[in-house]
C-alpha atoms as a printed R data frame, in Angstrom:
    type eleno elety resid chain resno       x       y       z
1   ATOM     1    CA   UNK     A     1 -13.497  -0.295 -26.384
2   ATOM     2    CA   UNK     A     2 -14.010   0.169 -22.717
3   ATOM     3    CA   UNK     A     3 -12.052  -3.068 -22.513
4   ATOM     4    CA   UNK     A     4  -9.448  -1.988 -24.149
5   ATOM     5    CA   UNK     A     5  -8.956   1.445 -22.505
6   ATOM     6    CA   UNK     A     6  -9.233  -0.165 -19.410
7   ATOM     7    CA   UNK     A     7  -6.999  -3.323 -19.795
8   ATOM     8    CA   UNK     A     8  -3.691  -0.717 -20.967
9   ATOM     9    CA   UNK     A     9  -4.354   1.788 -18.756
10  ATOM    10    CA   UNK     A    10  -4.497  -0.765 -15.282
11  ATOM    11    CA   UNK     A    11  -1.010  -2.899 -17.033
12  ATOM    12    CA   UNK     A    12   0.584   0.777 -17.139
13  ATOM    13    CA   UNK     A    13  -0.312   1.252 -13.191
14  ATOM    14    CA   UNK     A    14   1.041  -2.227 -12.546
15  ATOM    15    CA   UNK     A    15   4.224  -1.280 -14.289
16  ATOM    16    CA   UNK     A    16   4.934   1.646 -11.986
17  ATOM    17    CA   UNK     A    17   5.583  -0.996  -9.088
18  ATOM    18    CA   UNK     A    18   8.949  -1.006 -10.932
19  ATOM    19    CA   UNK     A    19   9.537   2.263  -9.417
20  ATOM    20    CA   UNK     A    20  11.475   0.847  -6.696
21  ATOM    21    CA   UNK     A    21  13.952  -0.301  -9.174
22  ATOM    22    CA   UNK     A    22  15.479   2.812  -9.234
23  ATOM    23    CA   UNK     A    23  17.492   1.712  -5.909
24  ATOM    24    CA   UNK     A    24  19.325  -0.956  -8.179
25  ATOM    25    CA   UNK     A    25  21.441   2.104  -9.332
26  ATOM    26    CA   UNK     A    26  22.463   2.782  -5.553
27  ATOM    27    CA   UNK     A    27  25.112   1.224  -3.608
28  ATOM    28    CA   UNK     A    28  24.503  -1.135  -1.216
29  ATOM    29    CA   UNK     A    29  26.708   1.025   1.469
30  ATOM    30    CA   UNK     A    30  24.252   3.746   0.948
31  ATOM    31    CA   UNK     A    31  20.967   1.799   0.539
32  ATOM    32    CA   UNK     A    32  21.346   0.274   3.866
33  ATOM    33    CA   UNK     A    33  21.728   4.105   5.357
34  ATOM    34    CA   UNK     A    34  18.706   5.010   3.979
35  ATOM    35    CA   UNK     A    35  16.748   1.455   4.509
36  ATOM    36    CA   UNK     A    36  14.834   3.121   7.992
37  ATOM    37    CA   UNK     A    37  14.326   6.542   6.208
38  ATOM    38    CA   UNK     A    38  12.179   4.812   3.520
39  ATOM    39    CA   UNK     A    39  10.808   2.570   6.331
40  ATOM    40    CA   UNK     A    40   9.646   5.748   7.664
41  ATOM    41    CA   UNK     A    41   8.396   7.459   4.365
42  ATOM    42    CA   UNK     A    42   6.432   4.259   3.992
43  ATOM    43    CA   UNK     A    43   4.894   4.711   7.337
44  ATOM    44    CA   UNK     A    44   3.658   8.043   7.184
45  ATOM    45    CA   UNK     A    45   2.560   7.008   3.528
46  ATOM    46    CA   UNK     A    46   0.552   4.326   5.072
47  ATOM    47    CA   UNK     A    47  -1.111   6.273   7.485
48  ATOM    48    CA   UNK     A    48  -1.899   8.936   5.459
49  ATOM    49    CA   UNK     A    49  -3.449   6.543   2.975
50  ATOM    50    CA   UNK     A    50  -5.504   5.523   5.921
51  ATOM    51    CA   UNK     A    51  -6.692   8.415   7.363
52  ATOM    52    CA   UNK     A    52  -6.647  10.988   4.174
53  ATOM    53    CA   UNK     A    53  -7.413   8.745   1.177
54  ATOM    54    CA   UNK     A    54  -9.167   5.666   2.266
55  ATOM    55    CA   UNK     A    55 -11.218   6.365   5.257
56  ATOM    56    CA   UNK     A    56 -12.900   9.433   3.902
57  ATOM    57    CA   UNK     A    57 -13.599   7.547   0.302
58  ATOM    58    CA   UNK     A    58 -15.516   4.679   2.931
59  ATOM    59    CA   UNK     A    59 -17.788   7.759   4.500
60  ATOM    60    CA   UNK     A    60 -18.067   9.250   1.214
61  ATOM    61    CA   UNK     A    61 -19.495   5.942  -0.293
62  ATOM    62    CA   UNK     A    62 -21.609   5.477   2.604
63  ATOM    63    CA   UNK     A    63 -23.124   8.863   2.899
64  ATOM    64    CA   UNK     A    64 -21.978   9.412   6.432
65  ATOM    65    CA   UNK     A    65 -19.795   7.706   8.952
66  ATOM    66    CA   UNK     A    66 -21.533   4.566  10.093
67  ATOM    67    CA   UNK     A    67 -20.719   1.834  12.645
68  ATOM    68    CA   UNK     A    68 -20.232  -0.681   9.744
69  ATOM    69    CA   UNK     A    69 -17.046   1.250   8.718
70  ATOM    70    CA   UNK     A    70 -15.722   1.234  12.136
71  ATOM    71    CA   UNK     A    71 -16.645  -2.316  12.272
72  ATOM    72    CA   UNK     A    72 -14.808  -2.659   8.651
73  ATOM    73    CA   UNK     A    73 -11.794  -1.138   9.984
74  ATOM    74    CA   UNK     A    74 -11.413  -2.843  12.872
75  ATOM    75    CA   UNK     A    75 -11.869  -6.300  11.091
76  ATOM    76    CA   UNK     A    76  -8.864  -4.874   8.795
77  ATOM    77    CA   UNK     A    77  -6.707  -4.611  12.336
78  ATOM    78    CA   UNK     A    78  -7.811  -8.007  13.456
79  ATOM    79    CA   UNK     A    79  -7.064  -9.580   9.908
80  ATOM    80    CA   UNK     A    80  -3.808  -8.501  10.153
81  ATOM    81    CA   UNK     A    81  -3.169  -9.326  13.672
82  ATOM    82    CA   UNK     A    82  -3.543 -12.758  12.735
83  ATOM    83    CA   UNK     A    83  -1.945 -12.852   9.690
84  ATOM    84    CA   UNK     A    84   1.234 -11.213  11.982
85  ATOM    85    CA   UNK     A    85   0.465 -14.078  14.687
86  ATOM    86    CA   UNK     A    86   1.199 -16.835  11.880
87  ATOM    87    CA   UNK     A    87   3.781 -15.327   9.893
88  ATOM    88    CA   UNK     A    88   5.808 -14.680  13.384
89  ATOM    89    CA   UNK     A    89   4.822 -18.412  14.620
90  ATOM    90    CA   UNK     A    90   5.973 -19.480  11.213
91  ATOM    91    CA   UNK     A    91   9.194 -17.416  11.351
92  ATOM    92    CA   UNK     A    92  10.242 -18.288  14.711
93  ATOM    93    CA   UNK     A    93  11.170 -22.128  14.120
94  ATOM    94    CA   UNK     A    94  13.441 -21.031  11.926
95  ATOM    95    CA   UNK     A    95  15.191 -17.538  12.962
96  ATOM    96    CA   UNK     A    96  15.165 -15.177  15.784
97  ATOM    97    CA   UNK     A    97  11.973 -13.011  15.796
98  ATOM    98    CA   UNK     A    98  13.099 -10.618  17.889
99  ATOM    99    CA   UNK     A    99  15.927  -9.717  15.337
100 ATOM   100    CA   UNK     A   100  14.466 -10.268  12.321
101 ATOM   101    CA   UNK     A   101  11.795  -8.371  10.605
102 ATOM   102    CA   UNK     A   102  10.948 -10.651   7.786
103 ATOM   103    CA   UNK     A   103   7.198 -10.835   8.331
104 ATOM   104    CA   UNK     A   104   6.652  -7.094   7.755
105 ATOM   105    CA   UNK     A   105   7.445  -7.565   4.430
106 ATOM   106    CA   UNK     A   106   4.936 -10.447   4.000
107 ATOM   107    CA   UNK     A   107   2.404  -8.291   6.113
108 ATOM   108    CA   UNK     A   108   2.926  -5.221   3.392
109 ATOM   109    CA   UNK     A   109   2.871  -7.390   0.186
110 ATOM   110    CA   UNK     A   110  -0.729  -8.620   1.645
111 ATOM   111    CA   UNK     A   111  -1.552  -4.971   2.067
112 ATOM   112    CA   UNK     A   112  -0.518  -3.555  -0.984
113 ATOM   113    CA   UNK     A   113  -1.983  -6.251  -2.870
114 ATOM   114    CA   UNK     A   114  -5.619  -5.767  -1.499
115 ATOM   115    CA   UNK     A   115  -4.930  -2.375  -2.250
116 ATOM   116    CA   UNK     A   116  -4.139  -2.665  -5.729
117 ATOM   117    CA   UNK     A   117  -7.041  -5.141  -6.380
118 ATOM   118    CA   UNK     A   118  -9.376  -2.134  -5.068
119 ATOM   119    CA   UNK     A   119  -7.820   0.193  -7.643
120 ATOM   120    CA   UNK     A   120  -7.991  -1.967 -10.288
121 ATOM   121    CA   UNK     A   121 -11.787  -2.546  -9.555
122 ATOM   122    CA   UNK     A   122 -11.983   1.675  -9.102
123 ATOM   123    CA   UNK     A   123 -10.617   1.737 -12.557
124 ATOM   124    CA   UNK     A   124 -12.768  -0.888 -14.152
125 ATOM   125    CA   UNK     A   125 -15.901   0.713 -12.653
126 ATOM   126    CA   UNK     A   126 -14.724   4.029 -13.699
127 ATOM   127    CA   UNK     A   127 -14.275   3.306 -17.295
128 ATOM   128    CA   UNK     A   128 -17.996   1.475 -17.282
129 ATOM   129    CA   UNK     A   129 -19.209   5.124 -16.616
130 ATOM   130    CA   UNK     A   130 -17.362   6.988 -18.988
131 ATOM   131    CA   UNK     A   131 -13.710   6.465 -21.164
132 ATOM   132    CA   UNK     A   132 -12.898  10.066 -19.381
133 ATOM   133    CA   UNK     A   133 -13.447   9.435 -16.179
134 ATOM   134    CA   UNK     A   134 -11.889   6.069 -16.554
135 ATOM   135    CA   UNK     A   135  -8.713   7.823 -17.621
136 ATOM   136    CA   UNK     A   136  -8.996  10.618 -15.022
137 ATOM   137    CA   UNK     A   137  -9.448   7.365 -12.290
138 ATOM   138    CA   UNK     A   138  -6.084   6.073 -13.533
139 ATOM   139    CA   UNK     A   139  -4.082   9.418 -13.871
140 ATOM   140    CA   UNK     A   140  -4.954   9.544  -9.788
141 ATOM   141    CA   UNK     A   141  -3.847   6.392  -9.310
142 ATOM   142    CA   UNK     A   142  -0.747   6.722 -10.921
143 ATOM   143    CA   UNK     A   143   0.162  10.008  -9.014
144 ATOM   144    CA   UNK     A   144  -0.775   8.201  -5.626
145 ATOM   145    CA   UNK     A   145   0.923   5.089  -6.438
146 ATOM   146    CA   UNK     A   146   4.629   6.201  -7.470
147 ATOM   147    CA   UNK     A   147   5.486   7.585  -4.083
148 ATOM   148    CA   UNK     A   148   3.968   4.474  -1.830
149 ATOM   149    CA   UNK     A   149   6.000   1.949  -4.290
150 ATOM   150    CA   UNK     A   150   9.324   3.919  -2.832
151 ATOM   151    CA   UNK     A   151   8.198   3.199   0.470
152 ATOM   152    CA   UNK     A   152   6.912  -0.145   0.163
153 ATOM   153    CA   UNK     A   153  10.341  -1.214  -1.343
154 ATOM   154    CA   UNK     A   154  12.103   0.268   1.209
155 ATOM   155    CA   UNK     A   155  10.735  -1.969   3.785
156 ATOM   156    CA   UNK     A   156  10.832  -5.204   1.549
157 ATOM   157    CA   UNK     A   157  14.259  -4.755   1.863
158 ATOM   158    CA   UNK     A   158  14.682  -3.867   5.414
159 ATOM   159    CA   UNK     A   159  12.864  -7.082   5.938
160 ATOM   160    CA   UNK     A   160  15.581  -9.191   4.355
161 ATOM   161    CA   UNK     A   161  14.009  -9.404   0.614
162 ATOM   162    CA   UNK     A   162  16.993  -9.278  -2.049
163 ATOM   163    CA   UNK     A   163  16.480  -6.601  -4.361
164 ATOM   164    CA   UNK     A   164  15.327  -8.967  -7.286
165 ATOM   165    CA   UNK     A   165  12.785 -10.663  -4.799
166 ATOM   166    CA   UNK     A   166  11.276  -7.436  -3.932
167 ATOM   167    CA   UNK     A   167  10.926  -6.127  -7.950
168 ATOM   168    CA   UNK     A   168   9.369  -9.726  -8.383
169 ATOM   169    CA   UNK     A   169   7.158  -9.782  -5.101
170 ATOM   170    CA   UNK     A   170   6.215  -5.961  -6.100
171 ATOM   171    CA   UNK     A   171   5.847  -6.382  -9.094
172 ATOM   172    CA   UNK     A   172   3.384  -9.391  -8.616
173 ATOM   173    CA   UNK     A   173   1.574  -7.273  -5.814
174 ATOM   174    CA   UNK     A   174   1.012  -4.905  -8.419
175 ATOM   175    CA   UNK     A   175  -0.508  -7.390 -11.030
176 ATOM   176    CA   UNK     A   176  -3.391  -8.214  -8.593
177 ATOM   177    CA   UNK     A   177  -4.736  -4.595  -9.836
178 ATOM   178    CA   UNK     A   178  -5.495  -5.965 -13.350
179 ATOM   179    CA   UNK     A   179  -7.505  -9.069 -11.480
180 ATOM   180    CA   UNK     A   180  -9.410  -6.399  -9.803
181 ATOM   181    CA   UNK     A   181 -10.422  -4.414 -13.596
182 ATOM   182    CA   UNK     A   182 -11.226  -7.604 -15.109
183 ATOM   183    CA   UNK     A   183 -13.451  -8.484 -12.131
184 ATOM   184    CA   UNK     A   184 -15.274  -5.238 -12.059
185 ATOM   185    CA   UNK     A   185 -15.554  -5.017 -15.940
186 ATOM   186    CA   UNK     A   186 -17.357  -8.697 -15.412
187 ATOM   187    CA   UNK     A   187 -19.489  -8.131 -12.570
188 ATOM   188    CA   UNK     A   188 -20.278  -3.862 -13.863
189 ATOM   189    CA   UNK     A   189 -21.814  -2.028 -11.044
190 ATOM   190    CA   UNK     A   190 -22.113  -4.215  -8.607
191 ATOM   191    CA   UNK     A   191 -18.495  -3.644  -8.272
192 ATOM   192    CA   UNK     A   192 -18.986  -1.074  -5.766
193 ATOM   193    CA   UNK     A   193 -20.597  -2.996  -3.033
194 ATOM   194    CA   UNK     A   194 -17.155  -4.871  -3.032
195 ATOM   195    CA   UNK     A   195 -15.377  -1.865  -2.847
196 ATOM   196    CA   UNK     A   196 -17.178  -0.255  -0.250
197 ATOM   197    CA   UNK     A   197 -16.691  -2.974   2.221
198 ATOM   198    CA   UNK     A   198 -12.850  -3.665   1.199
199 ATOM   199    CA   UNK     A   199 -11.991  -0.023   1.270
200 ATOM   200    CA   UNK     A   200 -12.350   0.591   5.416
201 ATOM   201    CA   UNK     A   201 -10.810  -2.823   5.319
202 ATOM   202    CA   UNK     A   202  -7.568  -2.052   4.103
203 ATOM   203    CA   UNK     A   203  -7.392   1.066   6.057
204 ATOM   204    CA   UNK     A   204  -7.549  -0.990   8.947
205 ATOM   205    CA   UNK     A   205  -4.427  -3.243   7.516
206 ATOM   206    CA   UNK     A   206  -2.642  -0.228   7.025
207 ATOM   207    CA   UNK     A   207  -2.919   1.441  10.379
208 ATOM   208    CA   UNK     A   208  -2.221  -2.159  11.904
209 ATOM   209    CA   UNK     A   209   1.105  -2.442   9.688
210 ATOM   210    CA   UNK     A   210   2.309   1.117  10.438
211 ATOM   211    CA   UNK     A   211   1.796   1.365  13.748
212 ATOM   212    CA   UNK     A   212   2.175  -2.561  15.143
213 ATOM   213    CA   UNK     A   213   5.216  -3.368  12.345
214 ATOM   214    CA   UNK     A   214   6.717  -0.159  11.344
215 ATOM   215    CA   UNK     A   215   7.302   2.234  13.876
216 ATOM   216    CA   UNK     A   216   8.803  -0.284  16.401
217 ATOM   217    CA   UNK     A   217  11.604  -0.721  13.533
218 ATOM   218    CA   UNK     A   218  11.906   3.095  13.638
219 ATOM   219    CA   UNK     A   219  12.204   2.562  17.560
220 ATOM   220    CA   UNK     A   220  15.227   0.573  16.912
221 ATOM   221    CA   UNK     A   221  16.953   3.780  15.713
222 ATOM   222    CA   UNK     A   222  18.716   5.233  18.684
223 ATOM   223    CA   UNK     A   223  20.980   8.038  17.118
224 ATOM   224    CA   UNK     A   224  19.211  11.276  17.593
225 ATOM   225    CA   UNK     A   225  20.053  12.792  14.428
226 ATOM   226    CA   UNK     A   226  18.837   9.801  12.199
227 ATOM   227    CA   UNK     A   227  15.686   9.782  14.768
228 ATOM   228    CA   UNK     A   228  15.095  13.435  13.898
229 ATOM   229    CA   UNK     A   229  15.757  12.639  10.124
230 ATOM   230    CA   UNK     A   230  13.050   9.730  10.170
231 ATOM   231    CA   UNK     A   231  10.385  11.811  11.802
232 ATOM   232    CA   UNK     A   232  11.009  14.222   9.140
233 ATOM   233    CA   UNK     A   233  10.479  11.635   6.559
234 ATOM   234    CA   UNK     A   234   7.710  10.043   8.153
235 ATOM   235    CA   UNK     A   235   5.732  13.771   8.343
236 ATOM   236    CA   UNK     A   236   6.999  13.870   4.614
237 ATOM   237    CA   UNK     A   237   4.828  10.604   3.907
238 ATOM   238    CA   UNK     A   238   2.412  12.048   5.479
239 ATOM   239    CA   UNK     A   239   2.874  15.719   3.376
240 ATOM   240    CA   UNK     A   240   2.697  13.495   0.154
241 ATOM   241    CA   UNK     A   241  -0.575  12.138   0.912
242 ATOM   242    CA   UNK     A   242  -2.104  15.195   1.562
243 ATOM   243    CA   UNK     A   243  -0.558  17.156  -1.508
244 ATOM   244    CA   UNK     A   244  -2.295  14.086  -3.526
245 ATOM   245    CA   UNK     A   245  -5.830  14.927  -2.071
246 ATOM   246    CA   UNK     A   246  -5.281  18.114  -3.660
247 ATOM   247    CA   UNK     A   247  -4.083  17.045  -6.718
248 ATOM   248    CA   UNK     A   248  -6.767  14.781  -7.351
């Protein structure tokens, strides 16, 4: 029964990746105008997720802030630095790296995929404790996912992904949550040890993506009114992550 509840819950979470498909109903001209606004929202959401959700969770799990957490965050930053170097080197053989941000979409998919995998483990581990706790965790993850998926979808489109490719890869990334839940159900409570390591690593990855990848894209906008609008949506992304903390 626990397996059934856990699998149904994580499948529902994975289907939330189609939230970004709402942009299919927008006109292309309008979508192009709001892409950098969605990128700004995603930037705030990533930073907020790292500092408001992931790092406090890592500290709570460790019983206090430790050097291990600091090193894990740094490991996440280094990991995504190496990933970006590889992706830039690869794309530089085909396109102008200065103008084309395609590697940002790939990096975002990797970071989001790891995050979804961890969410899946948390859902599976919660159901192992009790079904009510599993349902509560699923609701918390679902509320958290909806705004982030919108921002992630905007990053993929800005990175040059077509709408169909963005939907497909975003859904594939979301399905890693199912894999995480299955792993947690198989290995049991020892899954918590894996999560304690990966949470700060993911936080480091999110910080790197936001600060090194997305913010430089926002700086390409020079118009004052649109720059102010980007700032507002960046703060909005942070605010949503904070409000979700109150709900959870």
